C-alpha positions in Angstrom: 27.3 15.0 12.3 24.3 16.9 10.9 24.5 19.7 8.4 21.6 22.2 7.9 20.7 24.8 5.3 16.9 24.6 5.7 17.0 27.4 8.3 20.2 28.8 9.8 23.3 27.3 8.1 24.8 25.0 10.7 26.9 21.9 11.4 25.7 20.2 14.5 27.1 17.4 16.7 24.2 16.3 18.9 22.3 19.4 20.2 25.3 21.7 19.8 26.1 23.7 16.7 29.7 24.1 15.5 30.8 27.7 16.0 31.9 29.1 12.7 34.7 31.6 12.2 32.5 34.5 11.1 30.0 35.3 8.3 32.5 34.5 5.5 33.0 31.0 6.6 29.3 30.7 7.0 28.7 31.7 3.4 31.4 29.2 2.2 29.7 26.4 4.2 26.3 27.4 2.7 27.7 27.2 -0.9 29.4 23.9 -0.3 26.3 22.4 1.2 24.2 23.6 -1.8 26.7 21.8 -4.0 27.1 18.8 -1.7 29.1 15.9 -3.2 30.1 18.0 -6.2 33.0 20.4 -6.9 32.3 24.0 -6.0 34.8 26.2 -7.7 36.9 28.7 -5.9 35.5 31.4 -8.2 32.0 30.5 -7.1 33.0 30.8 -3.5 34.6 34.2 -4.1 31.3 35.4 -5.6 29.4 34.0 -2.6 31.6 35.7 0.0 32.2 39.1 -1.6 29.5 39.4 -4.2 30.8 41.7 -6.9 33.7 43.3 -4.9 36.4 40.7 -4.0 39.8 41.8 -2.7 43.0 41.0 -4.5 43.7 38.3 -1.9 40.3 36.6 -2.3 41.5 33.3 -3.6 44.0 32.9 -0.8 41.5 33.8 1.8 39.0 31.3 0.4 41.6 28.5 0.7 42.5 29.6 4.2 38.9 29.8 5.3 38.0 26.4 3.8 41.1 24.7 5.3 40.1 26.1 8.7 36.6 24.9 8.2 37.9 21.4 7.5 40.0 21.4 10.6 37.0 22.4 12.7 34.8 19.6 11.2 37.5 16.9 11.7 38.0 18.1 15.2 34.3 17.5 15.9 34.5 13.9 14.6 34.1 14.1 10.9 36.1 11.9 8.5 39.3 13.3 7.0 37.7 13.3 3.5 34.6 15.3 4.6 36.0 18.4 2.8 38.7 18.0 0.1 40.3 20.1 -2.6 39.5 18.7 -6.0 40.3 20.3 -9.4 39.2 24.0 -9.5 37.5 24.0 -6.1 36.3 22.0 -3.1 33.9 19.1 -2.4 32.0 18.8 0.9 30.6 15.3 1.7 28.0 15.8 4.4 27.0 12.5 6.1 23.6 13.9 7.0 22.1 16.9 5.3 18.6 18.3 6.1 18.0 19.1 2.4 18.7 15.5 1.4 16.4 14.2 4.3 13.7 16.6 3.2 13.7 15.3 -0.4 13.8 11.7 0.7 10.7 12.2 2.8 9.0 13.9 -0.1 9.9 11.0 -2.5 8.1 8.7 -0.1 5.1 10.9 0.3 6.0 11.7 3.9 5.2 15.4 3.7 4.8 16.2 7.4 8.1 14.5 8.1 9.7 16.5 5.2 8.4 19.8 6.5 9.8 18.9 9.9 13.3 19.2 8.4 12.9 22.9 8.2 13.9 25.3 11.0 13.3 28.7 9.4 13.8 30.3 5.9 16.5 28.6 3.8 20.0 29.9 4.5 18.6 32.1 7.3 21.1 34.8 8.3 23.3 34.3 5.3 23.5 37.7 3.5 24.9 36.8 0.0 23.5 38.1 -3.2 25.0 35.1 -5.0 23.0 32.7 -2.8 19.7 34.6 -2.6 18.2 33.0 -5.7 18.9 29.5 -4.4 17.5 30.3 -1.0 14.3 31.6 -2.7 14.1 28.4 -4.7 14.3 26.3 -1.6 11.7 28.4 0.2 9.4 28.0 -2.8 10.1 24.3 -2.8 9.0 24.2 0.9 5.8 26.0 0.1 5.0 23.7 -2.8 5.3 20.7 -0.4 3.1 22.5 2.2 0.5 22.7 -0.6 0.8 19.1 -1.5 0.7 18.1 2.2 -2.4 20.1 2.9 -4.1 19.0 -0.3 -3.6 15.4 0.7 -4.7 15.9 4.3 -7.8 17.8 3.3 -8.6 15.1 0.7 -8.7 12.5 3.6 -11.0 14.6 5.7 -8.6 16.2 8.1 -9.4 19.6 9.6 -6.7 22.1 8.5 -8.7 25.3 8.7 -6.6 27.0 11.4 -3.2 26.2 9.7 -4.5 27.4 6.3 -5.9 30.6 7.8 -2.5 31.5 9.0 -0.9 30.6 5.7 -3.3 32.8 3.7 -2.6 35.7 6.0 1.2 35.1 5.5 0.9 34.6 1.7 -2.1 36.6 0.7 -1.4 36.4 -3.1 -0.7 32.6 -3.2 -4.0 31.4 -4.7 -3.2 27.7 -3.9 -3.4 28.4 -0.2 -6.6 30.4 -0.7 -8.2 27.5 -2.6 -7.1 25.0 0.0 -8.7 27.1 2.8 -11.9 27.3 0.8 -12.0 23.5 0.4 -11.2 23.0 4.0 -14.0 25.3 5.1 -16.5 23.8 2.7 -15.5 20.3 3.8 -16.4 21.4 7.4 -19.9 22.5 6.2 -18.9 26.2 6.3 -20.0 27.2 2.8 -20.5 30.8 3.6 -17.1 31.2 5.1 -15.5 29.5 2.1 -17.2 31.9 -0.3 -16.1 34.9 1.9 -12.5 33.7 1.7 -12.8 33.9 -2.1 -14.4 37.3 -2.1 -11.7 38.7 0.2 -9.0 37.3 -2.1 -10.7 38.7 -5.1 -10.9 42.2 -3.6 -7.3 42.0 -2.5 -6.1 41.0 -6.0 -8.1 43.6 -7.8 -7.3 46.5 -5.4 -3.6 45.8 -5.0 -2.5 44.1 -8.2 -5.3 45.0 -10.7 -6.0 41.4 -11.6 -8.8 38.8 -11.1 -8.3 35.4 -9.4 -7.0 32.6 -11.7 -9.3 30.1 -13.5 -8.7 27.3 -11.0 -9.8 29.5 -8.0 -12.8 30.8 -10.0 -13.9 27.3 -10.8 -13.5 26.3 -7.2 -15.7 29.2 -6.2 -18.4 28.2 -8.7 -18.4 24.6 -7.4 -18.6 25.7 -3.8 -21.3 28.2 -4.7 -23.3 25.3 -6.2 -22.5 23.4 -2.9 -21.3 20.4 -4.9 -20.7 17.5 -2.4 -17.2 16.4 -1.2 -15.3 18.7 -3.4 -11.6 17.8 -3.5 -12.2 14.2 -2.4 -12.5 12.8 -5.9 -9.5 10.7 -6.8 -7.8 11.2 -10.1 -5.3 8.5 -11.1 -5.1 9.3 -14.7 -1.6 9.6 -16.2 -0.3 12.9 -17.6 -2.2 14.2 -20.7 0.4 15.3 -23.2 -0.3 19.0 -24.2 0.5 18.4 -27.9 -1.9 15.6 -28.5 -2.6 15.7 -32.2 -5.3 14.3 -34.5 -7.7 11.5 -33.8 -10.7 14.0 -33.8 -13.1 11.4 -35.2 -12.0 8.7 -32.7 -12.2 11.2 -29.8 -15.7 12.3 -30.8 -16.9 8.7 -31.0 -15.4 7.8 -27.6 -16.9 10.9 -25.9 -20.3 10.3 -27.4 -20.3 6.6 -26.4 -19.4 7.3 -22.8 -21.9 10.1 -22.5 -24.6 7.7 -23.8 -23.6 5.2 -21.1 -21.8 2.7 -23.3 -18.4 1.2 -22.5 -15.6 1.8 -25.0 -13.0 -0.7 -26.2 -10.0 0.7 -28.1 -7.7 -1.7 -29.9 -4.8 -1.4 -32.3 -1.1 -2.3 -32.8 1.6 -1.6 -30.3 2.7 2.1 -30.2 -0.3 3.3 -32.2 -1.5 5.6 -29.4 -4.2 3.7 -27.6 -3.2 4.8 -24.2 -2.7 8.4 -25.3 -6.1 8.5 -26.8 -7.8 6.9 -23.8 -6.0 9.2 -21.3 -6.7 12.4 -23.4 -10.4 11.5 -23.7 -10.6 10.6 -20.0 -9.2 14.0 -19.0 -11.8 15.7 -21.1 -14.5 13.6 -19.4 -13.2 14.0 -15.9 -15.6 16.7 -14.9 -18.5 14.5 -15.7 -17.4 11.9 -13.1 -17.0 13.8 -9.8 -16.4 10.6 -7.7 -13.1 9.9 -9.4 -11.2 8.7 -12.4 -9.3 5.4 -12.0 -6.5 4.0 -14.1 -4.8 0.6 -14.1 -2.1 -0.8 -16.6 -3.1 -4.4 -17.0 0.3 -5.2 -18.6 -1.2 -7.4 -21.3 1.7 -6.8 -23.7 4.6 -5.7 -21.6 7.8 -7.5 -22.7 9.4 -9.6 -20.0 6.5 -9.1 -17.6 3.5 -11.3 -16.9 0.0 -9.8 -17.5 -1.5 -8.4 -14.3 -3.7 -11.1 -12.7 -7.4 -10.2 -12.1 -6.7 -10.4 -8.4 -3.8 -8.0 -8.6 -5.8 -5.6 -10.9 -8.7 -5.6 -8.5 -6.2 -4.9 -5.7 -5.0 -1.8 -7.6 -8.5 -0.6 -8.4 -9.8 -1.1 -4.9 -6.6 0.6 -3.6 -7.5 3.7 -5.6 -10.8 3.6 -3.7 -8.8 3.7 -0.5 -9.3 0.1 0.4 -5.8 -1.3 1.6 -4.5 -4.7 0.5 -4.7 -5.9 4.0 -8.5 -5.6 3.9 -9.1 -7.4 0.7 -10.7 -10.8 0.6 -8.9 -13.7 -1.0 -9.9 -15.0 -4.4 -10.9 -13.2 -7.6 -14.6 -13.8 -7.2 -14.8 -12.2 -3.7 -12.7 -9.3 -4.8 -14.8 -8.8 -7.9 -17.9 -8.7 -5.7 -16.3 -6.1 -3.4 -15.3 -4.1 -6.5 -18.9 -4.1 -7.9 -20.3 -3.3 -4.4 -17.9 -0.3 -3.8 -18.5 1.2 -7.2 -22.3 0.8 -7.3 -24.1 4.1 -7.8 -20.9 6.1 -7.9 -20.0 8.4 -10.7 -16.7 7.0 -11.7 -14.6 6.8 -14.9 -12.4 3.7 -15.1 -9.6 3.3 -17.7 -8.2 -0.3 -18.0 -5.2 0.0 -20.2 -3.2 -2.7 -22.1 -5.6 -5.6 -21.5 -4.4 -9.1 -22.4 -7.6 -11.2 -22.8 -11.2 -11.5 -22.1 -10.4 -13.8 -19.1 -8.3 -11.0 -17.5 -10.9 -8.4 -18.2 -14.2 -10.0 -17.1 -13.8 -9.9 -13.3 -12.9 -6.2 -13.6 -16.1 -5.0 -15.2 -18.2 -2.8 -12.9 -21.8 -3.7 -12.3 -23.3 -0.2 -12.2 -24.4 1.9 -15.1 -23.0 5.0 -13.3 -19.5 3.7 -13.9 -18.0 4.6 -17.3 -15.5 2.1 -18.7 -12.7 2.6 -21.3 -10.5 -0.4 -22.2 -7.5 -0.6 -24.4 -5.7 -3.6 -25.8 -3.8 -4.8 -28.9 -6.5 -7.2 -29.8 -10.2 -6.6 -30.3 -11.9 -7.1 -26.9 -15.0 -9.1 -27.0 -15.4 -9.4 -23.3 -17.2 -6.1 -22.9 -20.7 -6.7 -24.1 -22.3 -3.7 -25.8 -19.1 -1.8 -26.0 -18.4 0.8 -28.7 -15.4 -0.6 -30.6 -12.7 1.9 -31.8 -9.9 0.4 -33.8 -6.9 2.6 -34.2 -4.7 2.6 -37.3 -1.4 4.5 -37.8 -2.0 8.2 -38.2 -2.9 9.7 -41.6 0.0 11.4 -43.3 -1.3 14.9 -42.4 -1.9 14.2 -38.7 1.5 12.3 -38.4 3.3 15.3 -39.9 1.4 17.6 -37.5 2.4 15.4 -34.6 6.1 15.6 -35.5 5.9 19.3 -35.9 4.2 19.8 -32.5 6.6 17.4 -30.7 9.8 18.7 -32.3 9.0 22.4 -33.0 10.1 21.9 -36.6 8.1 21.2 -39.8 8.0 17.6 -41.0 10.1 16.7 -44.0 9.4 13.0 -44.3 10.4 11.9 -40.8 6.9 10.9 -39.8 6.6 8.6 -42.9 10.0 7.1 -42.1 8.6 6.3 -38.6 5.7 4.5 -40.2 3.3 7.2 -39.0 3.4 5.4 -35.6 2.9 8.0 -32.8 5.4 6.5 -30.4 8.2 6.4 -33.0 7.4 9.9 -34.1 7.8 11.2 -30.6 11.1 9.5 -30.1 12.5 10.9 -33.4 11.3 14.4 -32.4 13.0 14.1 -29.1 16.3 13.2 -30.8 16.0 16.3 -33.0 15.2 18.6 -30.1 18.3 17.3 -28.1 20.6 17.8 -31.1 20.4 21.5 -32.1 23.1 21.0 -34.8 20.9 18.6 -36.7 18.3 19.6 -39.3 15.1 17.7 -40.0 16.8 16.5 -43.2 19.7 15.2 -41.2 17.3 13.2 -39.1 15.4 11.9 -42.1 18.6 10.8 -43.7 19.7 8.9 -40.6 16.3 7.2 -40.3 16.3 6.3 -43.9 19.7 4.5 -43.5 18.4 2.1 -40.8 17.1 -1.3 -41.9 16.7 -3.3 -38.7 13.2 -4.5 -38.1 11.0 -5.6 -35.2 8.8 -8.3 -36.6 5.6 -7.2 -35.1 5.9 -3.5 -36.1 6.1 -3.5 -39.9 4.2 -0.6 -41.4 4.0 0.1 -45.1 7.4 -1.5 -45.8 9.2 0.4 -43.1 10.0 -0.4 -39.5 9.6 2.0 -36.6 12.5 0.2 -34.9 14.7 2.6 -37.0 13.8 5.3 -34.4 14.8 3.0 -31.5 18.0 2.0 -33.3 18.8 5.7 -33.9 18.2 6.6 -30.3 20.4 3.8 -29.2 23.2 4.6 -31.6 23.5 8.2 -30.4 24.2 7.1 -26.9 27.8 6.8 -25.7 29.3 3.4 -24.8 28.4 3.5 -21.1 24.8 4.6 -21.9 24.4 1.9 -24.5 25.6 -0.7 -22.0 23.2 0.5 -19.3 20.4 0.5 -21.8 21.1 -3.1 -22.9 21.4 -4.4 -19.3 18.2 -2.7 -18.2 16.5 -4.8 -20.9 17.3 -7.9 -18.9 16.0 -6.5 -15.6 13.2 -9.0 -14.6 11.3 -6.4 -12.5 8.7 -3.8 -13.4 11.0 -0.9 -12.7 14.4 -0.2 -11.1 15.9 2.1 -8.6 19.4 3.6 -8.6 21.0 1.0 -6.2 19.7 -1.9 -8.2 20.8 -0.3 -11.5 24.2 0.2 -10.0 24.4 -3.5 -9.1 23.2 -4.5 -12.5 25.8 -2.4 -14.3 28.6 -3.0 -11.8 29.1 0.8 -11.2 28.8 3.2 -8.3 25.4 4.7 -7.5 26.3 8.2 -8.7 27.4 6.9 -12.1 24.3 4.7 -12.4 22.0 7.6 -11.6 23.8 9.7 -14.2 23.3 7.0 -16.9 19.6 6.5 -15.9 19.0 10.3 -16.1 20.7 10.3 -19.5 18.4 7.6 -20.8 15.5 9.5 -19.3 16.4 12.6 -21.1 16.7 10.6 -24.3 13.1 9.3 -23.8 14.4 5.8 -23.6 13.2 5.5 -20.0 10.3 7.0 -18.1 10.1 7.9 -14.4 6.9 6.6 -12.8 8.0 7.9 -9.4 11.0 9.9 -8.1 14.0 7.6 -8.1 12.3 4.9 -10.1 12.9 4.2 -13.8 11.0 1.9 -16.3 10.8 1.2 -20.0 7.9 1.6 -22.3 7.1 -1.9 -23.4 8.3 -1.5 -27.0 11.6 0.0 -26.0 12.0 -2.7 -23.3 11.8 -5.3 -26.0 14.3 -3.5 -28.1 16.7 -3.3 -25.2 16.3 -6.9 -24.3 17.0 -8.0 -27.9 20.1 -5.7 -28.0 21.7 -7.5 -25.0 23.8 -10.6 -25.4 23.6 -13.5 -23.0 27.4 -13.3 -22.4 27.1 -9.7 -21.3 23.8 -9.9 -19.4 24.4 -13.1 -17.4 27.0 -11.6 -15.0 25.0 -8.4 -14.8 21.8 -10.3 -13.8 23.8 -12.3 -11.2 25.0 -9.0 -9.7 21.4 -7.8 -9.6 20.3 -11.0 -7.9 23.1 -10.4 -5.4 21.7 -7.0 -4.7 18.2 -8.2 -4.1 19.5 -11.1 -1.9 21.2 -8.5 0.4 17.9 -6.9 1.1 17.1 -3.7 2.9 14.9 -2.1 5.5 11.1 -2.5 5.7 10.5 0.6 3.5 12.9 -1.0 0.9 10.9 -4.2 0.9 7.6 -2.3 0.3 9.1 -0.2 -2.5 10.6 -3.3 -4.2 7.8 -5.7 -3.4 6.7 -6.3 -7.0 10.3 -6.5 -8.2 11.2 -9.0 -5.5 8.4 -11.3 -6.6 9.5 -11.0 -10.3 13.2 -11.4 -9.4 12.5 -14.5 -7.3 10.5 -16.1 -10.1 13.3 -15.2 -12.6 16.0 -16.6 -10.4 14.1 -19.9 -10.2 13.5 -20.0 -14.0 17.1 -19.1 -14.8 18.7 -21.7 -12.5 19.9 -19.2 -9.8 18.3 -21.4 -7.1 20.6 -20.1 -4.3 19.3 -16.6 -4.9 15.7 -17.7 -5.4 15.3 -19.4 -2.0 17.2 -16.8 -0.1 15.3 -13.8 -1.6 12.1 -15.7 -1.0 12.8 -16.4 2.7 13.9 -12.8 3.4 10.9 -11.4 1.6 8.3 -13.7 3.2 8.2 -11.9 6.6 7.8 -8.5 5.0 4.9 -9.7 2.8 3.2 -11.1 5.9 3.5 -7.9 7.9 2.1 -5.9 5.0 -0.8 -8.2 4.5 0.0 -9.3 0.9 -0.9 -12.9 1.6 -1.4 -14.1 -2.0 2.1 -12.9 -2.9 3.5 -14.4 0.3 2.3 -17.9 -0.7 3.6 -17.5 -4.3 7.0 -16.4 -3.1 7.2 -19.2 -0.5 6.4 -21.8 -3.1 9.1 -20.4 -5.4 11.6 -20.6 -2.6 10.9 -24.2 -1.6 11.1 -25.3 -5.3 14.5 -23.7 -5.6 15.7 -25.1 -2.2 14.6 -28.6 -3.2 16.6 -28.4 -6.4 19.7 -27.4 -4.5 19.2 -30.2 -2.0 20.7 -28.2 0.9 18.9 -29.2 4.2 19.4 -25.7 5.7 17.8 -24.0 2.6 15.0 -26.6 2.6 14.1 -26.2 6.2 14.1 -22.3 6.1 12.0 -22.4 2.9 9.6 -24.9 4.5 9.4 -22.5 7.4 8.3 -19.7 5.0 5.8 -21.9 3.3 4.4 -23.0 6.7 4.1 -19.3 7.6 2.3 -18.6 4.3 -0.2 -21.4 4.8 -0.7 -20.4 8.5 -1.3 -16.7 7.6 -3.7 -17.7 4.8 -5.6 -19.9 7.2 -4.7 -23.1 5.3 -3.8 -25.0 8.4 -3.9 -28.6 7.1 -1.4 -27.7 4.4 0.6 -25.8 6.9 0.8 -28.9 9.1 2.1 -30.9 6.2 4.9 -28.4 5.7 5.7 -28.2 9.4 6.0 -31.9 9.8 8.2 -32.1 6.7 10.4 -29.4 8.1 10.7 -31.3 11.3 11.9 -34.4 9.5 14.5 -32.3 7.6 16.0 -30.6 10.7 16.1 -33.9 12.6 17.9 -35.6 9.8 20.4 -32.7 9.7 20.9 -32.7 13.5 19.9 -29.0 13.7 18.7 -28.9 17.3 17.8 -25.2 17.3 15.6 -25.5 14.2 14.1 -28.7 15.6 12.8 -26.9 18.7 11.3 -24.1 16.5 9.7 -26.6 14.2 8.2 -28.5 17.1 6.7 -25.3 18.4 5.1 -24.4 15.0 3.8 -27.9 14.5 2.3 -27.9 18.0 0.6 -24.6 17.4 -0.9 -26.0 14.2 -2.2 -29.0 16.2 -3.8 -26.5 18.6 -5.5 -24.6 15.9 -6.9 -27.8 14.5 -8.2 -28.8 17.9 -5.7 -31.5 18.8 -4.6 -30.2 22.1 -3.1 -33.4 23.7 -1.1 -33.8 20.5 0.0 -30.2 20.7 1.2 -30.6 24.2 3.3 -33.6 23.2 5.0 -31.6 20.5 5.7 -28.7 23.0 7.1 -31.2 25.5 9.3 -32.7 22.8 10.5 -29.2 21.9 11.4 -28.4 25.5 13.3 -31.7 25.8 15.6 -30.5 23.0 16.9 -27.9 25.5 17.3 -25.2 22.9 17.1 -21.8 24.7 16.2 -19.8 21.6 12.8 -21.6 21.2 12.1 -22.3 24.9 10.1 -19.2 25.7 7.8 -19.7 22.7 7.3 -23.3 23.6 6.4 -22.5 27.2 3.9 -19.8 25.9 2.3 -22.2 23.5 2.2 -25.0 26.2 0.5 -22.6 28.6 -2.2 -21.8 26.0 -2.9 -25.5 25.4 -3.0 -26.3 29.1 -5.3 -23.3 29.7 -7.8 -24.6 27.0 -7.8 -28.0 28.6 -8.6 -26.5 32.0 -5.2 -27.3 33.5 -4.9 -23.9 34.9 -2.2 -24.4 37.6 0.0 -26.0 35.0 -0.8 -23.2 32.6 0.3 -20.6 35.2 3.6 -22.3 35.7 4.3 -22.5 32.0 3.3 -18.9 31.4 5.5 -17.6 34.2 8.4 -19.7 32.9 7.8 -18.2 29.4 7.9 -14.6 30.7 11.1 -15.4 32.7 12.9 -16.7 29.5 11.8 -14.0 27.1 14.6 -11.7 26.1 13.2 -9.8 23.1 10.3 -7.3 23.5 7.8 -8.8 21.1 8.0 -12.2 22.6 7.7 -10.8 26.1 4.5 -9.1 25.1 2.9 -12.3 23.8 4.0 -14.4 26.8 2.8 -11.7 29.2 -0.6 -11.5 27.6 -0.9 -15.3 28.0 0.1 -15.0 31.6 -2.6 -12.4 32.2 -5.3 -14.5 30.7 -4.4 -17.5 32.8 -4.4 -15.3 35.9 -7.9 -14.2 35.0 -9.0 -17.8 34.5 -7.8 -18.4 38.0 -9.9 -15.4 39.3 -6.8 -13.3 40.1 -8.1 -10.3 38.2 -6.1 -7.5 39.7 -2.9 -9.2 38.7 -4.3 -10.2 35.3 -5.3 -6.7 34.4 -2.0 -5.2 35.5 -0.1 -7.7 33.4 -2.2 -7.4 30.3 -2.4 -3.6 30.4 1.4 -3.4 30.6 1.5 -5.8 27.6 -0.8 -3.6 25.6 1.1 -0.4 26.4 4.4 -2.1 25.5 2.9 -3.1 22.1 1.9 0.4 21.4 5.3 1.9 22.4 7.0 -0.7 20.3 4.8 -0.2 17.2 3.8 -3.9 17.3 0.2 -4.1 16.1 0.0 -7.9 16.2 1.1 -7.9 19.9 -1.4 -5.1 20.6 -4.3 -7.1 19.0 -3.2 -10.3 20.9 -3.1 -8.4 24.2 -6.5 -6.7 23.6 -8.2 -10.0 22.9 -6.9 -11.4 26.2 -7.9 -8.2 27.9 -11.4 -8.5 26.5 -11.8 -12.1 27.5 -10.4 -11.4 31.0 -12.9 -8.6 31.5 -15.7 -10.9 30.5 -14.5 -13.5 33.0 -14.3 -10.9 35.7 -17.9 -10.0 35.2 -19.0 -13.6 35.6 -16.8 -14.4 38.5 -18.8 -14.8 41.8 -16.1 -13.0 43.9 -15.7 -10.0 41.7 -17.4 -6.7 41.7 -20.1 -7.2 39.1 -19.7 -3.8 37.5 -21.8 -3.1 34.4 -18.9 -1.3 32.7 -16.9 -4.6 32.3 -18.8 -5.6 29.2 -18.4 -2.1 27.7 -14.6 -2.3 28.3 -14.5 -5.7 26.8 -16.3 -4.6 23.7 -13.9 -1.6 23.4 -10.9 -3.9 23.6 -12.2 -6.5 21.2 -13.4 -3.9 18.7 -9.9 -2.3 18.6 -8.4 -5.8 18.1 -10.7 -6.4 15.2 -9.7 -3.2 13.6 -6.0 -4.0 13.9 -6.4 -7.6 12.6 -8.6 -6.5 9.7 -5.8 -4.2 8.7 -3.2 -6.9 9.2 -5.3 -9.4 7.2 -4.9 -12.0 10.0 -7.7 -14.6 9.9 -6.6 -16.6 12.9 -6.7 -13.9 15.5 -9.6 -12.2 13.7 -11.8 -15.2 14.5 -10.8 -14.9 18.2 -11.4 -11.2 18.3 -14.8 -11.4 16.5 -16.0 -14.0 19.0 -14.8 -11.9 22.0 -16.6 -8.9 20.5 -19.7 -10.9 19.8 -19.9 -12.1 23.4 -19.4 -8.6 24.8 -22.1 -7.1 22.5 -24.7 -9.8 23.4 -24.0 -9.2 27.1 -24.6 -5.5 26.5 -28.0 -6.3 24.9 -26.7 -5.5 21.4 -27.9 -8.9 20.2 -28.0 -8.3 16.5 -24.4 -6.8 16.5 -23.2 -9.7 18.6 -24.7 -12.4 16.4 -23.1 -10.7 13.3 -19.7 -10.9 14.9 -20.2 -14.6 15.9 -21.3 -15.4 12.3 -18.1 -13.7 11.1 -16.0 -15.8 13.5 -17.8 -18.9 12.5 -17.3 -18.3 8.8 -13.6 -17.5 9.3 -12.9 -20.4 11.7 -14.6 -23.0 9.4 -12.7 -21.6 6.4 -9.3 -22.0 8.1 -10.0 -25.0 10.3 -9.7 -23.2 13.7 -11.9 -25.6 15.6 -11.9 -24.0 19.1 -13.1 -20.7 17.7 -15.7 -22.5 15.6 -17.1 -24.1 18.7 -17.1 -20.7 20.5 -18.9 -19.1 17.6 -21.5 -21.9 17.6 -22.1 -21.4 21.3 -22.4 -17.6 20.8 -25.0 -18.2 18.1 -27.1 -20.4 20.5 -26.2 -23.7 18.8 -25.1 -25.2 22.1 -25.4 -28.8 21.1 -23.2 -28.4 18.0 -20.7 -26.6 20.1 -20.7 -29.3 22.8 -20.2 -32.0 20.1 -17.3 -30.1 18.7 -15.7 -29.7 22.2 -16.2 -33.4 22.8 -14.5 -34.2 19.5 -11.5 -32.1 20.5 -11.3 -33.9 23.9 -12.3 -30.8 25.8 -14.8 -30.7 28.7 -18.1 -29.2 27.7 -18.1 -27.1 30.9 -15.4 -25.0 29.3 -18.1 -23.5 27.1 -19.3 -21.5 30.1 -16.0 -19.8 30.2 -15.9 -18.6 26.6 -19.6 -17.6 26.0 
């Protein structure tokens, strides 16, 4: 049952809306949905239904109408508790609500999907003065998301001129839409049209409202007038710049001067002294000088309970901000650093590297171009940046500290800043306490701070401890808030969502969210993204120290249970960093059962998202935990994950060792199903390593197990090995048997593609193309990019075979089609970060390009295939690449070493 308020107010079952008993019941439903899951008082419903003129029987009528509404909902299939009387009013619990779906899409950045939840103006058709303000707020919320959506789409180069033209006509005084239309036109090379849009808007504002356009629109006009390139595409990843930044004039001047002279800047100082605030504030002032973007990465050098960000991970974040996805990143810090320097060369960029741990962490991140400005912060002096201007921050001078307290609290300082040790972070926390307690005076706050004597060893300043501010903030929480604060300190992850916090605290999600929001209001938590919560590093340490092992041990066990239960693919992506940290923590704390299970469940999702370094790390953690437990089932599943990790990373020899060990484990345990699967994987690794007779033996052994769940994969793999060895009739029988046995769609796609290739090798091209094209289409319909790439590779190779075949129509377009199929496969596999299939696709593309006379492009592709195949040990593709590069004898020697007939080279080149 679906409820809607983003448009006409409706309750729908399927395509049919529930018929409501008149406008009064419609208004009641609207009010209950606006307050969904919360008590909506009868007095509120009276106001909604009758505005300011209720009858004497209003309360009774409300109860009658609400009871009738519940009966209608239950009759349509809703639960009995969908609408209940509670306290002073009623609670409606909608299972599906379009407003909730809208906000969930927005939180994930899915703006088009979010806007698809709307079916007209909010509360359309509901005429209630009491609801008009909320309806207007919802409509304004929609327009703000329209702005964010279009801003993002224009920033990625999409053409949104037509849509924006209509929006400007509909909302002529909304300057944001005018600015977006100007940007969209300018991006399309229509500078004159963009300037005319501004002039029309200016005329309209002056003539109808008597005002000029705002400063942002004027600035945009000036930039377009100067025809500055790629306006709106610069990426700004700088954190929020606090509006009440106070003091540090000398340090800011030195930093700005150094950057403008082309010198990097290194800012150091004690924890909480304001290094990040200074760097971010200065970076915002410098932003206009760096039109290609402003990048920011927290290196987590001194984040309690968290490991410093590795250079590889930091480079992933930086390159991601340059729109290079993780799946396209090379492995190893040196290759990523090289890509980072290449992509930043000559670009006008400002890079802020915050919270650095060491010179070793920092060196690979240094750009190589003088056009890239660099600002680094860390607790220690940073000697890794040669020629850097060094700025060491001390606590604020008394006058500036007092001014900061006054700016942050709105009250004059009376010694509070001094009691906070003049440390900016502590001053801000104290000021927040004062603002949230209107009954307090500054003197009250000063007296409370002065009575605190707890100390954090690393934060002693002038005989006083800034932990007094933390302790005071903690003491003012109620018991439930204090408990949540303490338990969050033992969270191993970088941040936490509401479900995980509920598990940690052993509460329901509504209660957990309330406590998190309370801590957020108290400035003891921050919110890096909607629905996600994290500590500042100093407060995290305070929280961790406040928790006892007796209290936190069962809480962490509940949290590990939560992560062990898992979620959907979106959940795994959101929780990726936390899952890695939690798995490591579970291993280190002796929760081996959680460690191996979370690792196994996480591995497949890391593979699909292309995070192969993390896949290998998690798989290694899992097998370590499983071995400590000694459970054969846990060991074999963890070995399967580790085999997958080595396979995906192209480390085939190590993958073979794992596969064989897994085979021994499952045989000893008598697990026949797992034995068949293990034999299939080991056989596939033998094939990759060029040991085809050995691979066939493993496949035959697997089929002898007579385990139906693995039979189809074994027949497919067997067909592949037989096809490579030239046993085409046997390969055809095996492929047909595989297709017959397949029951799930993804497996059917892979087996069908193999069948198509064998048919092509036999010269049965009409059948081959029909099978492979259906396989490709099925992959696209299923959203299965790996299967699509596999099918396209086989399609490309079949087209190349058809062109050579004596009995086929030797049509010139065959090579063009083959290039198109192989090129698309390469694009998919680059995104998936899959080196094995990428070597195959690159060879197919190289062969097609050479056949089309594009020799240079073809040789480049063969060289890529050769480099990849040699790196991962894929011998068949190494031989094919050598042949494509004209090194025929080397290719023949490799074929001979694999036991393959040299004549087969004619088929693949």
